[in-house]
C-alpha positions in Angstrom: -11.2 6.0 -35.7 -12.5 2.7 -38.0 -15.8 0.6 -36.5 -14.4 -2.8 -37.4 -16.3 -4.3 -35.5 -18.1 -6.9 -37.7 -15.1 -9.3 -37.1 -16.5 -9.5 -33.7 -20.4 -10.1 -34.3 -19.9 -13.7 -34.7 -18.2 -13.9 -31.1 -20.3 -12.2 -29.4 -23.0 -14.0 -30.5 -21.9 -17.2 -29.8 -20.8 -15.9 -26.2 -24.7 -15.0 -25.4 -25.3 -18.4 -26.5 -23.6 -20.7 -24.6 -22.9 -18.6 -21.4 -25.5 -15.6 -21.3 -24.0 -14.7 -17.7 -20.5 -14.0 -19.3 -18.0 -10.8 -18.7 -16.3 -11.4 -22.2 -19.7 -10.9 -24.0 -21.2 -8.3 -21.8 -17.9 -6.3 -22.4 -18.3 -6.9 -26.3 -21.7 -5.9 -26.1 -20.7 -2.6 -24.6 -17.3 -1.9 -27.1 -20.1 -2.5 -29.7 -22.8 -0.2 -28.4 -20.2 2.8 -27.8 -19.2 2.1 -31.1 -22.2 2.3 -32.7 -23.2 5.3 -30.4 -26.3 3.0 -28.7 -27.6 3.4 -25.9 -25.4 2.2 -23.5 -26.8 2.7 -19.7 -28.7 -0.6 -19.0 -26.2 -2.5 -20.4 -23.5 -1.0 -18.0 -25.9 -0.9 -15.6 -26.0 -4.7 -15.6 -22.5 -5.0 -15.9 -21.6 -3.4 -12.7 -24.3 -5.1 -11.0 -23.4 -8.1 -11.5 -19.3 -7.0 -10.1 -18.0 -8.0 -13.9 -15.4 -5.1 -13.2 -14.0 -7.1 -10.6 -13.7 -10.4 -12.9 -12.3 -8.2 -15.1 -9.6 -6.1 -12.9 -8.4 -9.6 -11.5 -8.2 -11.0 -15.3 -5.9 -8.0 -15.8 -3.7 -9.2 -12.9 -3.6 -12.5 -13.8 -2.9 -11.8 -17.2 0.3 -9.7 -16.2 2.2 -12.3 -13.9 5.4 -13.7 -15.1 3.4 -16.4 -16.9 0.1 -16.0 -17.4 0.0 -19.0 -19.7 0.9 -21.8 -17.2 -1.7 -19.7 -14.0 -4.4 -20.2 -17.1 -3.2 -24.3 -17.7 -3.3 -24.5 -13.5 -7.2 -23.7 -13.8 -8.8 -22.5 -16.9 -12.5 -23.1 -15.7 -11.3 -20.1 -13.2 -11.0 -18.0 -15.8 -14.2 -19.6 -17.9 -11.9 -21.2 -20.9 -10.7 -18.0 -22.0 -7.4 -18.0 -22.2 -5.5 -15.0 -20.8 -3.9 -12.2 -23.0 -6.3 -13.5 -25.7 -6.4 -11.5 -29.2 -10.0 -10.7 -28.4 -8.9 -8.7 -25.0 -5.9 -7.1 -27.0 -8.3 -5.5 -29.7 -10.8 -4.4 -27.2 -8.6 -2.3 -24.7 -7.3 -0.6 -28.3 -10.4 -0.1 -29.2 -11.2 1.3 -25.6 -8.4 3.6 -25.4 -8.9 5.0 -29.4 -12.9 5.6 -28.1 -10.8 7.6 -24.9 -8.5 9.3 -27.4 -12.0 10.0 -30.5 -13.1 13.4 -30.5 -16.0 11.5 -32.5 -17.4 10.0 -29.6 -19.0 12.2 -27.3 -18.8 9.6 -23.7 -20.8 10.2 -20.7 -19.4 9.5 -17.3 -20.4 5.9 -16.8 -19.6 5.8 -20.1 -16.0 7.1 -19.8 -15.1 5.1 -16.7 -16.1 1.9 -18.3 -14.1 2.3 -21.2 -11.5 3.4 -19.2 -11.8 -0.2 -17.0 -12.0 -1.9 -20.8 -8.6 0.1 -21.8 -6.9 -1.0 -18.7 -6.4 2.0 -16.8 -7.4 0.5 -13.5 -7.0 4.1 -11.2 -9.1 6.3 -13.9 -11.8 3.7 -13.4 -12.0 4.0 -9.8 -11.7 7.8 -9.9 -14.4 8.2 -12.3 -16.4 5.7 -10.2 -15.1 7.2 -6.8 -15.7 3.5 -5.8 -14.1 1.2 -3.3 -12.1 -1.5 -4.5 -14.2 -4.6 -3.9 -13.0 -6.7 -1.8 -14.8 -10.2 -3.2 -16.8 -10.3 -6.4 -20.8 -11.7 -6.9 -21.7 -14.9 -6.0 -22.1 -15.9 -9.5 -18.4 -15.0 -10.4 -17.0 -16.1 -6.9 -16.5 -19.6 -7.8 -14.0 -18.5 -10.7 -11.9 -15.7 -9.0 -10.0 -15.1 -5.9 -11.4 -12.6 -3.5 -8.2 -10.5 -3.1 -7.6 -7.2 -4.6 -4.4 -7.0 -6.1 -4.2 -3.4 -5.7 -4.5 -3.2 -2.2 -1.3 -5.8 -1.2 1.1 -5.0 1.0 3.5 -2.0 0.1 6.8 -0.9 1.2 7.4 2.8 2.9 9.8 5.5 3.0 9.1 8.4 5.3 10.7 11.6 6.3 9.6 14.3 8.8 10.0 16.3 11.9 9.8 14.9 15.3 9.4 17.3 18.4 9.2 17.4 22.0 5.8 19.4 23.3 7.4 20.9 26.6 10.7 22.6 27.4 13.3 19.5 27.0 16.5 19.3 29.0 18.3 17.3 26.2 16.5 17.2 22.5 15.0 19.8 20.5 13.4 19.4 17.4 15.4 16.8 14.9 14.6 14.5 11.5 12.7 11.9 11.3 13.6 9.0 8.7 11.5 5.8 8.4 11.0 2.6 6.1 8.1 0.6 6.8 6.3 -2.7 5.6 2.3 -2.7 5.6 0.1 -5.2 5.2 -2.5 -5.2 2.8 -5.6 -2.9 2.9 -8.2 -5.5 2.1 -8.3 -5.9 5.8 -10.2 -3.4 8.4 -7.3 -3.3 10.5 -4.1 -2.6 8.3 -0.8 -4.2 9.9 2.8 -2.3 9.8 6.0 -3.0 10.6 8.7 -0.2 11.1 12.0 1.2 11.7 12.5 4.9 12.1 15.5 6.8 13.0 16.3 10.6 14.8 19.1 12.3 13.7 20.0 15.0 17.3 21.8 17.8 15.6 20.8 19.9 18.2 20.8 17.8 21.0 22.7 18.1 24.6 25.0 16.0 26.3 23.5 14.0 29.5 25.0 12.0 32.1 24.5 8.2 32.1 25.6 5.5 34.1 28.5 3.6 32.8 31.1 1.1 35.0 30.6 2.2 38.0 30.3 5.7 37.3 29.1 9.1 35.7 29.5 9.5 31.8 29.0 12.8 30.0 27.4 11.2 26.4 26.2 13.4 23.3 23.0 11.4 21.5 23.8 11.3 18.3 21.1 9.6 17.2 18.1 7.5 18.1 16.7 3.8 16.8 13.3 2.5 16.7 11.6 -1.3 15.5 8.2 -1.3 16.3 4.7 -3.1 15.5 1.4 -0.5 14.7 -2.1 -1.4 13.9 -4.4 1.2 12.3 -8.2 0.8 12.2 -9.1 1.6 8.4 -11.8 4.3 8.8 -12.2 5.5 5.5 -11.4 3.8 1.9 -12.8 5.6 -1.8 -10.1 3.6 -3.6 -8.3 6.7 -4.0 -8.3 8.6 -0.3 -7.4 6.1 3.2 -7.6 7.2 6.6 -6.3 5.1 9.4 -7.9 6.3 12.9 -6.2 5.6 15.2 -3.3 4.2 14.2 -1.0 3.1 17.4 2.7 1.8 17.2 4.8 0.2 19.8 8.1 -1.1 20.3 11.8 -0.9 21.6 14.6 0.8 20.5 17.6 2.8 21.6 19.6 6.3 21.8 23.1 5.7 20.5 25.8 7.0 22.4 29.0 5.7 20.8 30.1 4.0 24.2 31.7 0.1 24.1 33.1 -2.5 26.0 35.8 -4.5 24.0 36.3 -8.0 25.5 39.3 -10.1 24.4 38.7 -14.1 24.4 40.5 -17.1 23.0 38.5 -19.0 20.8 38.3 -23.1 20.6 41.5 -23.7 18.0 43.7 -21.1 20.8 43.8 -18.1 18.2 42.6 -14.5 20.2 39.1 -13.0 19.2 37.8 -9.4 19.9 33.7 -8.9 20.7 32.2 -5.6 21.4 29.5 -4.8 23.4 27.6 -1.5 22.7 26.5 0.4 25.6 23.4 2.7 24.5 20.5 3.3 26.9 17.6 1.3 25.9 13.8 2.9 25.0 10.0 1.7 24.9 7.9 3.8 22.6 4.5 3.9 21.6 2.6 6.4 19.3 -1.1 7.0 18.5 -1.8 9.4 15.6 -4.2 9.3 11.9 -2.4 8.3 8.4 -4.0 9.8 5.2 -2.8 8.2 1.8 -3.6 9.3 -1.6 -3.5 6.8 -4.1 -1.9 7.8 -7.3 -1.7 4.6 -9.4 -2.4 0.6 -8.4 -0.2 0.2 -5.3 1.6 3.7 -5.7 0.5 6.0 -2.5 1.7 9.5 -0.9 1.0 10.3 2.1 1.1 12.0 5.6 0.9 10.9 9.3 1.0 13.0 12.3 1.7 11.0 15.7 1.8 11.7 19.5 4.7 9.8 21.4 4.9 8.8 24.6 8.8 7.6 25.6 9.4 7.0 29.0 13.1 7.6 28.6 13.5 6.6 32.3 12.7 3.0 31.6 16.3 2.4 31.4 17.9 3.4 34.8 21.4 3.9 33.6 20.1 7.4 32.3 20.7 10.2 35.1 18.2 12.8 34.1 14.6 12.8 33.8 13.6 13.2 29.8 10.0 14.4 29.4 7.9 11.5 27.5 5.8 13.3 25.1 6.6 14.5 21.7 4.9 14.9 18.3 5.8 14.3 15.1 4.6 14.5 11.4 5.7 12.8 8.3 5.1 12.6 4.7 5.8 9.4 3.0 5.3 7.1 -0.7 4.5 3.1 -0.8 4.7 1.4 -3.3 
């Protein structure tokens, strides 16, 4: 790797002279020391103690937006009057990547971690550091940068798993459960989630329900649920996140296939048809644990285990008594 770092020496000295506590100046200094195989321990410690890693991560996030030039022009002071996607940023990224790939440099653990950061490989930096993404930057930089970490922003989840009764059940056996959800920011201690789930009852048995003053036998084809969940973030090291406990509550229904049709005349004299579905309403609650592993930035895979309490006879149209205790295990991906 070519050590053509002399072209940046003037920039380093200028930045040190004009603003001693400047992220770019410290970044340049560390890269220079790495290229010259000098001791970097004090420089890296000063960089991390000053929370300049948070500053740089948020700079990279801003530079990756749709209009970085407009973002910079709105408030140049926020970026210490150093334009986003500056050629120096690109050069330092190239140097960092070259350092990681070169066989001529034996980087220690802290040097490897900081070099991943400078190369804009934030996930590897966090894994090497085994650290939780910081919610805020230091007091010296808080006036320039927002405190929210974009890596922990809201995500969409897709899930699939198994739903099963705990005891013998006259209607439901084990079935598949599938879902889609919107989860709020992981920067918060209490994480919220809006969820829709459905179960396919392939092995269920018919049951009786009250319908138009008579008893009808129906087959429960599927169950549907929309609810709101909250989880306490019990553990987060940047890679592994645990929500314990995680609770959900909401309303749903058992699809019976029954419906009523009504015909009426609208204001223009045309005959119209209205259909009203006749399903079994349900009130569903669950408590459990969610464990997920970060693959990159806002992409996770994980598993969720839940105990479900569903008082089916909450709807008086249902004739038989159906037990209310169930368990589920679901795998999911969030992005």
